[in-house]
C-alpha positions in Angstrom: -20.6 -30.8 13.4 -17.1 -30.4 11.9 -18.7 -28.1 9.2 -20.4 -25.9 12.2 -17.0 -25.9 14.2 -15.2 -24.7 10.7 -18.0 -22.0 10.2 -17.6 -20.9 13.8 -13.5 -20.7 13.3 -13.9 -18.8 10.1 -16.4 -16.4 11.7 -13.8 -15.7 14.3 -10.7 -15.1 12.2 -12.9 -12.6 10.0 -13.3 -10.3 13.2 -9.5 -10.0 12.8 -6.4 -10.5 14.5 -6.9 -8.0 17.4 -9.8 -9.8 18.4 -7.7 -13.0 18.4 -5.2 -11.2 20.5 -7.8 -9.9 22.8 -9.1 -13.6 23.4 -5.8 -14.6 24.5 -4.6 -16.4 21.6 -0.9 -18.2 22.5 -0.8 -20.0 19.2 -0.8 -19.2 15.7 -4.2 -20.6 14.3 -3.7 -23.2 11.3 -5.7 -20.5 9.1 -2.6 -18.2 9.3 0.4 -20.9 9.0 1.9 -20.3 5.6 3.4 -23.3 3.5 7.0 -23.5 4.4 8.5 -22.0 1.1 6.5 -19.0 1.7 7.4 -18.2 5.3 10.0 -15.3 6.1 13.0 -17.2 7.0 13.1 -19.1 3.9 13.6 -16.1 1.9 17.4 -14.7 1.3 18.6 -11.7 3.1 21.1 -9.4 1.9 24.6 -9.7 2.6 25.5 -6.0 2.8 23.5 -3.2 4.5 21.3 -1.5 1.7 21.2 2.2 1.8 17.7 3.4 1.0 17.3 5.9 -1.9 16.4 9.3 -0.3 14.8 12.2 -2.1 15.2 15.7 -0.6 11.7 16.9 -1.1 12.8 20.6 -0.5 15.1 20.4 -3.4 12.4 19.6 -5.7 11.0 22.8 -5.1 14.2 24.8 -5.3 15.7 25.9 -8.6 19.3 24.8 -7.8 18.6 21.8 -6.1 16.1 20.3 -8.6 18.2 18.9 -11.4 20.1 16.9 -8.8 16.9 15.7 -7.0 15.4 14.8 -10.4 18.3 12.4 -11.1 17.9 10.9 -8.0 14.4 10.4 -8.4 14.7 8.9 -11.6 17.4 6.5 -10.7 15.1 5.4 -7.7 12.0 4.8 -9.9 13.8 3.2 -12.6 16.4 0.9 -10.7 14.3 0.3 -7.1 10.8 1.4 -7.5 11.0 3.0 -4.1 12.6 5.6 -2.1 12.1 7.6 1.0 11.5 11.8 1.2 12.9 13.7 3.5 12.1 17.5 4.5 8.8 17.1 3.0 7.4 20.0 5.2 4.8 17.9 7.1 5.5 18.3 11.1 6.9 15.6 12.7 4.2 16.3 15.7 1.3 16.0 13.2 2.5 12.6 12.0 3.1 11.2 15.5 -0.1 12.3 16.8 -1.9 10.6 13.6 -0.2 7.5 14.5 -1.0 7.7 17.8 -4.8 8.1 17.0 -4.3 5.3 14.4 -3.3 3.2 17.5 -6.1 4.1 19.4 -8.6 3.0 16.7 -7.5 -0.4 16.9 -7.6 -0.3 20.7 -11.3 0.3 20.6 -13.8 -2.5 21.6 -14.3 -5.2 19.1 -18.0 -4.2 19.1 -17.1 -0.6 18.1 -14.6 -1.6 15.2 -16.9 -4.0 13.7 -19.5 -1.1 13.0 -17.1 -0.8 10.0 -16.7 -4.2 9.1 -17.7 -4.9 5.3 -16.9 -7.6 2.6 -17.4 -5.0 0.0 -14.1 -3.9 -1.3 -16.0 -0.8 -2.9 -17.2 0.5 0.5 -16.1 4.1 1.1 -14.9 2.9 4.6 -14.1 -0.6 5.3 -12.8 -2.3 8.4 -11.3 -5.9 7.7 -8.4 -8.2 8.4 -5.7 -10.3 6.3 -4.8 -9.0 2.8 -7.9 -10.0 0.6 -10.1 -11.8 3.0 -12.4 -12.8 0.4 -9.6 -14.9 -1.6 -6.8 -15.5 0.8 -6.2 -19.3 1.4 -4.0 -18.5 4.0 -4.8 -15.5 6.4 -2.3 -12.6 7.3 -1.6 -11.2 10.5 -3.0 -7.7 9.9 -6.1 -5.6 10.4 -6.9 -2.5 8.5 -9.4 0.4 8.2 -9.6 1.7 4.6 -10.9 5.4 4.2 -11.9 6.7 0.6 -10.4 10.3 0.6 -11.6 11.9 -2.6 -13.8 13.8 -3.0 -13.0 14.3 0.8 -16.2 16.2 2.0 -18.3 13.5 0.6 -16.7 10.6 2.5 -15.6 12.4 5.3 -19.1 11.8 7.2 -18.7 8.1 6.9 -15.0 8.1 8.6 -15.1 6.7 12.3 -15.7 9.3 14.7 -13.9 7.6 17.7 -11.4 8.1 18.8 -12.2 12.0 18.7 -9.0 13.0 17.0 -8.8 10.6 14.3 -10.8 12.1 11.9 -9.7 15.8 11.9 -6.0 14.4 12.0 -6.6 11.9 8.8 -8.6 14.8 7.1 -5.4 17.0 7.5 -2.9 14.1 6.5 -4.9 13.2 3.5 -4.6 16.9 2.4 -1.0 17.0 2.9 -0.3 13.8 1.3 -2.2 14.5 -1.8 -0.2 17.7 -2.3 3.0 15.7 -2.0 1.7 13.2 -4.4 1.1 15.9 -6.9 4.5 17.3 -6.6 6.2 14.2 -6.6 4.0 13.2 -9.9 5.1 16.5 -11.7 8.8 15.8 -11.2 8.4 12.1 -12.1 6.8 13.4 -15.3 9.6 15.6 -16.1 12.0 12.9 -15.5 10.1 10.7 -18.2 10.4 13.7 -20.4 6.7 13.9 -21.3 3.8 16.6 -20.8 1.8 17.4 -17.6 -1.7 16.9 -19.0 -2.3 13.8 -16.9 -1.9 16.0 -13.8 -5.2 17.4 -14.2 -6.6 13.9 -14.0 -4.4 13.1 -11.0 -5.8 16.1 -9.1 -9.3 14.6 -9.3 -8.0 11.1 -9.2 -8.7 8.2 -6.4 -7.1 8.5 -2.9 -7.2 5.5 -0.4 -5.8 6.1 3.0 -5.1 2.6 4.5 -4.4 2.6 8.2 -2.9 -0.9 9.1 -2.2 -2.6 12.2 0.3 -5.6 12.8 -0.3 -6.7 16.4 2.2 -9.1 18.3 2.1 -12.5 17.0 2.7 -15.7 18.9 4.7 -17.5 16.2 6.1 -14.6 13.7 8.2 -17.2 11.7 5.1 -18.9 10.5 2.9 -16.1 8.9 3.5 -12.5 7.5 1.8 -9.5 8.0 1.3 -9.0 4.4 2.1 -11.4 1.5 4.6 -10.1 -1.1 2.5 -7.7 -3.4 2.6 -4.5 -5.6 0.1 -1.6 -5.0 -2.3 -0.9 -7.9 -1.9 2.9 -8.2 0.8 5.6 -9.3 2.4 6.1 -6.0 1.9 4.9 -2.4 3.2 7.1 0.3 3.8 5.4 3.5 4.0 6.8 7.0 5.1 4.0 9.6 6.0 4.1 13.2 9.4 3.1 14.5 8.8 -0.7 14.8 10.4 -2.3 11.8 8.6 -4.7 9.6 8.3 -3.3 5.8 10.5 -5.2 3.6 11.0 -4.4 -0.3 12.5 -6.7 -3.0 15.7 -5.9 -4.6 16.6 -8.8 -7.0 16.7 -11.7 -4.9 17.0 -10.2 -1.6 14.5 -8.7 0.7 15.5 -5.5 2.3 14.2 -4.3 5.7 13.3 -0.6 5.5 14.6 1.0 8.9 11.9 3.8 9.7 13.5 7.3 9.7 11.9 9.6 11.9 9.9 12.3 10.0 10.5 10.7 6.7 8.1 9.1 4.2 8.5 5.8 2.1 7.3 6.3 -1.4 6.8 3.0 -3.8 5.9 2.9 -7.6 2.6 1.2 -8.2 1.4 -0.9 -10.9 -0.6 2.0 -12.6 2.8 4.2 -13.1 4.7 1.1 -14.5 1.7 0.8 -17.1 1.7 4.5 -17.9 5.5 4.7 -17.9 5.3 1.6 -20.5 7.7 -0.4 -18.1 10.2 2.4 -17.6 9.5 2.6 -14.0 8.6 -0.7 -12.1 6.3 -1.2 -9.4 8.1 -3.0 -6.3 7.2 -6.1 -4.5 7.0 -5.4 -0.8 5.8 -7.5 2.2 5.3 -7.1 6.0 7.1 -9.1 8.7 5.5 -9.4 12.3 7.0 -10.1 15.5 6.2 -11.4 19.1 6.6 -8.3 21.1 5.5 -5.3 19.4 2.4 -3.9 17.7 3.5 -2.2 14.5 1.1 0.6 12.7 1.6 2.2 9.2 -0.7 4.5 7.1 -0.4 4.0 3.2 -1.8 6.8 0.7 -2.6 5.1 -2.6 -3.0 7.5 -5.5 -4.2 7.2 -9.0 -6.5 8.0 -11.8 -10.0 8.8 -11.1 -12.2 5.6 -10.7 -13.7 5.5 -14.4 -10.5 6.6 -16.1 -8.5 4.1 -18.3 -5.0 3.7 -17.5 -2.8 3.0 -20.5 0.7 3.6 -21.5 1.6 7.4 -22.4 1.6 7.6 -26.1 4.9 9.9 -25.8 6.8 6.7 -24.2 5.4 4.1 -26.6 7.6 3.7 -30.0 5.9 1.9 -32.8 4.8 -1.8 -32.1 6.6 -1.2 -28.4 3.4 -0.9 -26.4 4.0 -3.2 -23.3 0.7 -3.1 -21.5 -3.1 -3.1 -22.6 -5.6 -0.5 -21.2 -7.1 -1.3 -17.7 -9.2 0.5 -15.4 -10.3 0.2 -11.6 -13.4 -2.1 -12.5 -10.8 -4.9 -14.1 -8.7 -4.5 -11.0 -11.7 -4.7 -8.5 -13.1 -7.6 -10.4 -9.8 -9.4 -10.4 -9.6 -8.8 -6.7 -12.8 -10.7 -6.0 -11.8 -13.8 -7.7 -8.3 -14.0 -7.2 -5.4 -13.9 -4.4 -4.0 -10.7 -5.5 -0.2 -11.3 -3.9 2.9 -11.1 -6.1 2.3 -9.0 -9.4 -0.2 -11.4 -10.8 -2.5 -8.4 -12.0 0.1 -6.4 -13.7 1.0 -9.9 -15.6 -2.4 -10.2 -16.7 -2.4 -6.5 -18.1 0.8 -7.4 -20.3 0.4 -7.3 -24.1 2.2 -10.8 -24.3 -1.1 -12.0 -22.5 -3.6 -10.1 -24.3 -6.3 -12.4 -26.3 -6.9 -11.7 -29.9 -10.5 -10.4 -28.8 -9.1 -7.7 -26.6 -6.7 -6.2 -28.9 
């Protein structure tokens, strides 16, 4: 009887936090309560206001402004692992409209959202909850819709057709964010002082769009929307609404990112840390929730093609100073199905110091 009740509770949790909110939950279920040391109020807060590194995207495309923009970009990737971009050329009306359509998706009926539910992390379209619902010992206060974006025409028919505007707006943004990514990567390769040959692979690389919903939480001090983690790809480009929630780690401090109208937040991923042989670091980030407002964000995660090998660029590896072993998406996905993927545990497993004799 106890086992049946537990299974029933697990089934309810797997339907997502929007479903819990719609059912009138007034208290945080036990499954979502973090151990005391992992709760947000136990972390240090910065003593001084932090100025987010900012890259003027228009300067990257201007011969006069490019040298300054490249210096700023190099410093941001090396010292922080993140930055925001302004003057990126995507109309603010388009971004606001996409966020509005994303919000309406999570306002659809539970039955409509459930059409896209899947435990298969390789599914081209997947609606789910928490962070890694297959492995999380504690669930996180988040629902998501993942959309595979490349090749776009292959995956587009699988995307949700409701609300009506979502598919068209997400398709347009997918194209624009991919273009931004390629310009940023060309600039990053220049800051690293290496050739542009990898750009050809990146043009045909994987692109995943993750639409996040963090509903109001009855007891936000006991949980997180997402745990401290790094992203797997080269770069993640994040569009967020005006509700605060994203935090990035700087030293021992957690910095809250203030959303700036018509800007995009960019963070270095694990694959770029590997490719740069540790020169540019992927950044730990997490998401806070609150008791009064829902928050939405859209993350575009970009990397090499699924069957490509990610390794340090030979141009950045001096003799016997290779810091990371080869990896691929299959290794990452296999890791996800057997581990909790918080912190930077997967990246740590790819360091040469952790390489077994058989894998050298």
